[in-house]
C-alpha positions in Angstrom: -79.4 -174.8 -123.7 -82.7 -176.5 -122.8 -82.9 -177.1 -119.1 -84.5 -180.4 -118.2 -85.4 -182.2 -115.0 -85.7 -186.0 -114.4 -88.3 -186.7 -111.8 -87.9 -190.2 -110.6 -84.2 -190.6 -111.5 -83.4 -193.7 -109.4 -85.3 -196.3 -111.4 -84.1 -198.2 -114.5 -86.0 -195.7 -116.7 -84.6 -192.8 -114.8 -80.9 -193.9 -115.1 -81.4 -194.7 -118.8 -82.7 -191.2 -119.3 -79.6 -189.8 -117.6 -77.3 -192.1 -119.7 -78.8 -190.7 -122.9 -79.2 -187.1 -121.8 -75.6 -186.6 -120.6 -74.5 -187.0 -124.3 -77.1 -184.7 -125.7 -75.5 -181.5 -127.0 -78.5 -179.2 -126.6 -79.6 -179.9 -123.0 -78.5 -179.3 -119.4 -79.8 -181.6 -116.7 -80.7 -179.1 -114.0 -82.4 -181.3 -111.5 -83.0 -184.9 -110.6 -85.3 -186.3 -107.9 -85.6 -189.4 -105.8 -87.8 -189.7 -102.8 -86.0 -192.8 -101.5 -82.5 -191.5 -102.1 -82.9 -187.8 -101.4 -79.5 -186.1 -100.6 -77.4 -188.8 -102.3 -75.3 -188.2 -105.5 -76.8 -190.2 -108.3 -73.5 -191.8 -109.1 -73.4 -193.5 -105.7 -76.6 -195.3 -106.8 -75.4 -195.9 -110.3 -71.5 -195.9 -110.4 -71.8 -196.2 -114.2 -72.7 -192.5 -114.2 -69.5 -191.5 -112.4 -67.7 -188.8 -114.4 -70.9 -188.1 -116.4 -73.6 -187.1 -113.9 -73.0 -186.6 -110.2 -76.1 -184.5 -109.4 -77.6 -184.8 -105.9 -81.1 -186.4 -105.7 -83.6 -183.8 -104.6 -87.1 -184.0 -103.1 -90.0 -183.6 -105.6 -91.0 -180.0 -105.2 -93.0 -179.0 -108.2 -92.8 -175.2 -107.6 -89.0 -175.3 -107.1 -88.3 -177.6 -110.1 -90.5 -175.5 -112.3 -88.4 -172.4 -111.6 -85.3 -174.2 -113.0 -86.6 -176.5 -115.7 -88.0 -175.9 -119.2 -89.0 -179.5 -119.7 -89.7 -182.2 -117.2 -89.4 -186.0 -117.7 -91.7 -187.7 -115.1 -90.3 -191.2 -114.7 -92.7 -192.1 -111.9 -95.1 -195.0 -111.2 -98.7 -194.8 -112.4 -100.8 -192.5 -110.2 -97.7 -190.7 -108.9 -97.4 -188.9 -112.2 -100.9 -187.6 -112.2 -100.3 -186.0 -108.9 -97.5 -183.7 -110.2 -98.0 -183.3 -114.0 -100.8 -180.7 -113.8 -98.6 -178.5 -111.5 -95.7 -178.6 -113.9 -97.9 -177.7 -116.9 -99.6 -174.9 -114.9 -96.1 -173.5 -114.2 -95.3 -173.4 -117.9 -93.1 -176.5 -118.2 -93.4 -179.0 -121.0 -93.8 -182.5 -119.7 -92.9 -185.9 -121.1 -94.6 -188.5 -118.9 -93.3 -192.0 -118.9 -96.1 -193.5 -116.8 -99.4 -194.8 -118.2 -101.4 -192.0 -116.6 -102.1 -190.0 -119.9 -101.8 -192.7 -122.6 -105.4 -193.8 -122.6 -108.1 -191.4 -123.9 -111.1 -192.9 -122.1 -111.4 -192.3 -118.4 -113.5 -195.4 -117.8 -111.0 -197.6 -119.6 -108.1 -196.1 -117.6 -109.9 -196.6 -114.3 -110.9 -200.1 -115.1 -107.3 -201.2 -115.7 -105.5 -198.9 -113.3 -107.1 -196.7 -110.6 -109.1 -193.5 -110.2 -107.7 -190.6 -112.2 -107.4 -187.1 -110.7 -106.8 -185.1 -113.9 -108.7 -186.7 -116.8 -109.2 -183.2 -118.3 -105.7 -183.6 -119.6 -106.5 -186.7 -121.7 -107.6 -184.5 -124.6 -104.4 -182.5 -124.6 -101.9 -185.2 -124.1 -100.3 -186.4 -127.3 -99.4 -190.1 -127.6 -95.7 -190.1 -128.0 -95.1 -192.6 -130.9 -93.3 -190.3 -133.4 -93.9 -192.7 -136.3 -97.6 -192.1 -136.0 -98.0 -188.7 -134.3 -95.0 -186.6 -135.3 -97.1 -183.7 -136.5 -99.1 -183.5 -133.3 -95.9 -183.7 -131.2 -94.6 -180.5 -132.8 -96.9 -178.4 -130.7 -97.4 -180.7 -127.6 -97.0 -179.5 -124.0 -97.8 -182.9 -122.5 -96.5 -186.1 -124.2 -97.7 -189.5 -123.0 -94.7 -191.7 -123.7 -95.9 -195.1 -124.9 -95.5 -198.3 -123.1 -92.7 -200.8 -124.1 -95.0 -203.6 -125.3 -97.3 -201.3 -127.2 -94.4 -199.7 -129.0 -93.2 -203.0 -130.3 -96.7 -204.2 -131.3 -98.0 -201.0 -132.9 -95.0 -200.4 -135.1 -95.2 -204.0 -136.2 -98.9 -203.9 -137.2 -99.4 -200.3 -138.3 -98.5 -200.7 -142.0 -100.8 -203.7 -142.4 -103.8 -202.0 -140.7 -103.2 -198.7 -142.6 -103.4 -200.5 -145.9 -106.3 -202.8 -144.7 -104.4 -205.9 -145.5 -105.3 -207.9 -142.4 -108.4 -208.9 -140.6 -108.4 -206.6 -137.5 -110.4 -209.2 -135.5 -107.8 -211.9 -136.0 -104.9 -210.4 -134.1 -102.8 -212.5 -131.7 -99.7 -211.1 -130.0 -97.0 -213.0 -128.0 -94.4 -210.7 -126.5 -91.3 -211.5 -124.5 -89.6 -209.1 -122.2 -86.4 -208.9 -120.2 -86.6 -208.6 -116.4 -85.8 -204.9 -116.3 -89.3 -204.3 -117.5 -90.5 -205.1 -114.0 -88.7 -202.1 -112.6 -85.9 -201.8 -110.0 -88.0 -202.5 -106.9 -87.3 -205.8 -105.1 -89.9 -208.3 -106.2 -89.8 -212.1 -105.7 -90.5 -212.8 -109.3 -87.6 -210.7 -110.5 -84.9 -212.3 -108.3 -82.1 -214.0 -110.1 -83.0 -217.5 -108.9 -86.6 -217.0 -109.9 -85.9 -215.9 -113.4 -82.5 -217.5 -114.4 -83.0 -220.5 -116.7 -86.8 -219.9 -116.7 -89.3 -218.7 -119.3 -92.9 -218.1 -118.4 -96.0 -216.4 -119.5 -97.8 -213.9 -117.2 -100.7 -211.5 -117.2 -102.7 -213.6 -119.7 -105.8 -211.7 -120.7 -105.1 -209.1 -118.0 -102.0 -207.2 -118.8 -102.4 -203.4 -118.4 -100.8 -202.6 -121.8 -103.7 -204.4 -123.6 -106.1 -201.4 -123.7 -103.3 -199.1 -124.8 -102.5 -201.5 -127.7 -106.2 -201.8 -128.6 -106.7 -198.1 -128.5 -103.9 -197.3 -131.0 -104.7 -200.2 -133.3 -108.4 -199.3 -133.3 -107.4 -195.8 -134.5 -105.3 -197.3 -137.3 -108.0 -199.8 -138.4 -110.9 -197.4 -138.0 -112.8 -200.2 -136.3 -112.9 -201.6 -132.8 -110.1 -204.1 -132.1 -109.9 -206.7 -129.4 -106.8 -208.8 -129.4 -105.2 -211.7 -127.5 -102.1 -210.3 -125.9 -99.8 -212.6 -123.9 -96.5 -211.3 -122.4 -93.7 -213.6 -121.3 -90.7 -213.1 -119.0 -87.3 -213.8 -120.5 -84.2 -214.4 -118.3 -82.3 -211.5 -119.8 -81.7 -207.9 -118.5 -83.4 -206.0 -121.4 -85.1 -206.3 -124.7 -88.6 -207.1 -126.0 -89.4 -209.5 -128.9 -93.0 -209.4 -130.1 -94.5 -211.9 -132.5 -97.8 -210.7 -134.1 -100.1 -212.9 -136.0 -103.0 -211.8 -138.3 -105.1 -213.2 -141.1 -104.3 -211.7 -144.5 -107.2 -210.3 -146.5 -105.2 -210.4 -149.7 -102.8 -212.9 -151.1 -99.4 -211.2 -150.5 -96.0 -212.7 -150.6 -93.3 -212.0 -148.0 -91.4 -209.9 -150.5 -94.5 -207.7 -151.2 -95.1 -207.1 -147.5 -91.5 -206.4 -146.8 -91.5 -203.8 -149.6 -94.7 -202.2 -148.0 -92.9 -201.9 -144.7 -89.8 -200.5 -146.2 -91.8 -197.8 -148.0 -93.8 -197.0 -144.8 -90.7 -196.6 -142.7 -88.2 -195.3 -145.2 -87.9 -191.9 -143.5 -88.1 -193.2 -140.0 -84.6 -192.9 -138.3 -85.3 -195.6 -135.7 -87.2 -198.3 -137.6 -85.1 -200.9 -139.4 -87.0 -203.3 -141.7 -85.1 -206.5 -142.2 -84.6 -208.1 -145.7 -86.4 -211.3 -146.6 -85.1 -214.4 -144.7 -83.9 -212.3 -141.7 -85.7 -211.8 -138.4 -85.0 -209.5 -135.5 -83.0 -210.4 -132.4 -83.0 -208.4 -129.2 -79.2 -208.8 -129.1 -79.0 -206.4 -132.2 -80.9 -203.5 -130.6 -79.5 -203.6 -127.1 -78.9 -200.1 -125.7 -80.4 -198.3 -128.8 -83.5 -196.6 -129.9 -84.1 -198.9 -132.8 -87.1 -201.0 -133.6 -86.2 -203.9 -135.9 -89.0 -205.5 -137.9 -89.1 -208.7 -139.9 -92.0 -210.6 -141.3 -93.2 -213.7 -143.2 -96.3 -214.3 -145.2 -97.4 -217.9 -144.4 -98.9 -219.1 -147.7 -100.0 -222.3 -146.0 -102.3 -220.6 -143.5 -103.0 -217.3 -145.2 -101.6 -215.5 -142.2 -98.8 -213.0 -141.8 -96.3 -213.2 -138.9 -94.5 -210.0 -137.9 -91.6 -210.0 -135.5 -90.3 -206.9 -133.8 -87.4 -206.3 -131.4 -86.7 -203.2 -129.2 -84.8 -202.4 -126.1 -87.5 -202.0 -123.5 -85.6 -199.3 -121.7 -84.7 -197.2 -124.8 -87.2 -197.3 -127.6 -89.6 -198.7 -125.1 -89.1 -195.9 -122.6 -86.2 -193.4 -122.2 -84.9 -193.3 -125.8 -88.4 -192.7 -127.1 -88.9 -190.0 -124.5 -85.7 -188.2 -125.7 -86.9 -188.7 -129.3 -90.1 -187.0 -128.3 -88.3 -184.2 -126.6 -86.3 -183.5 -129.7 -89.4 -183.2 -131.8 -91.3 -181.0 -129.2 -88.3 -178.7 -128.8 -87.3 -178.4 -132.5 -84.1 -180.4 -132.3 -83.0 -182.9 -134.9 -85.1 -185.9 -134.1 -82.1 -188.3 -133.7 -80.0 -185.9 -131.7 -78.3 -187.7 -128.7 -79.6 -191.1 -129.9 -76.9 -192.1 -132.4 -76.0 -195.1 -130.4 -74.6 -198.2 -132.0 -76.0 -201.5 -130.5 -73.7 -203.2 -128.0 -72.7 -206.7 -129.2 -72.1 -209.3 -128.1 
């Protein structure tokens, strides 16, 4: 059995990791940490885990955890991860980091959008954990930089078009809508029920921190520098991301032709579902799962293509993708522990 630790288990991503990991047949959760809730059983914080996981929240002691764990999930805020990841790696643990600390490859870009980085030497060794693009590199990875939720939804939606050079890479516009859980479990005024219920708003226009991550990965796919307009919005729902991507077509392609392209590109991907013509994704149909649903339309009137994707921000956008990456890194069947049917209604 693979022994894993979840560092930062008391946030939404942490509890989602535990929800998935308790059903994984090849792992043992040996340790969970929470600075704020040290000494408390995790099921007292999340009664949903009662009978499944009742481990005690421990302090974050890198040396002690490294003695017990083969692989560590670091579900910590940005900057907190970089303070502990090098220690876990030096102790011989594999690490899947769910923060943004190792997603960007350029130190200057990271420090422009986040803060000073203390271990930029790891940028070159960290593998960006989007299996649909980097599966081969993940096979030998010791440090996986789990992608952000918005970037996952956007990159999977645009990758086939950029790979085949079917769209103008300078014409990209992305509107994304996220459930409130994307803001984390900490108490924030903007996340309160009365602030979000029956509301719908844009935020972070031209300034959201996921922008450089999206641009970095799309630039690699297009083999040319990409700058895009990315506007996130807050939906009054618990979980889910719906991203709508717009681009100018360089060739006259029908919806049917583009759908066939996407189906061929993702035919062997266990967690990408390309919808047939006339159907578009809905966050209600991916809730609680590791699926990314993709639908698209070729707009003959404007010569543009509109791609719509839906993911659960806590699963394919975070914890589920982290487990998918763990499966690849450790040689398990990629879908192991992730065969979850969406909850509906």
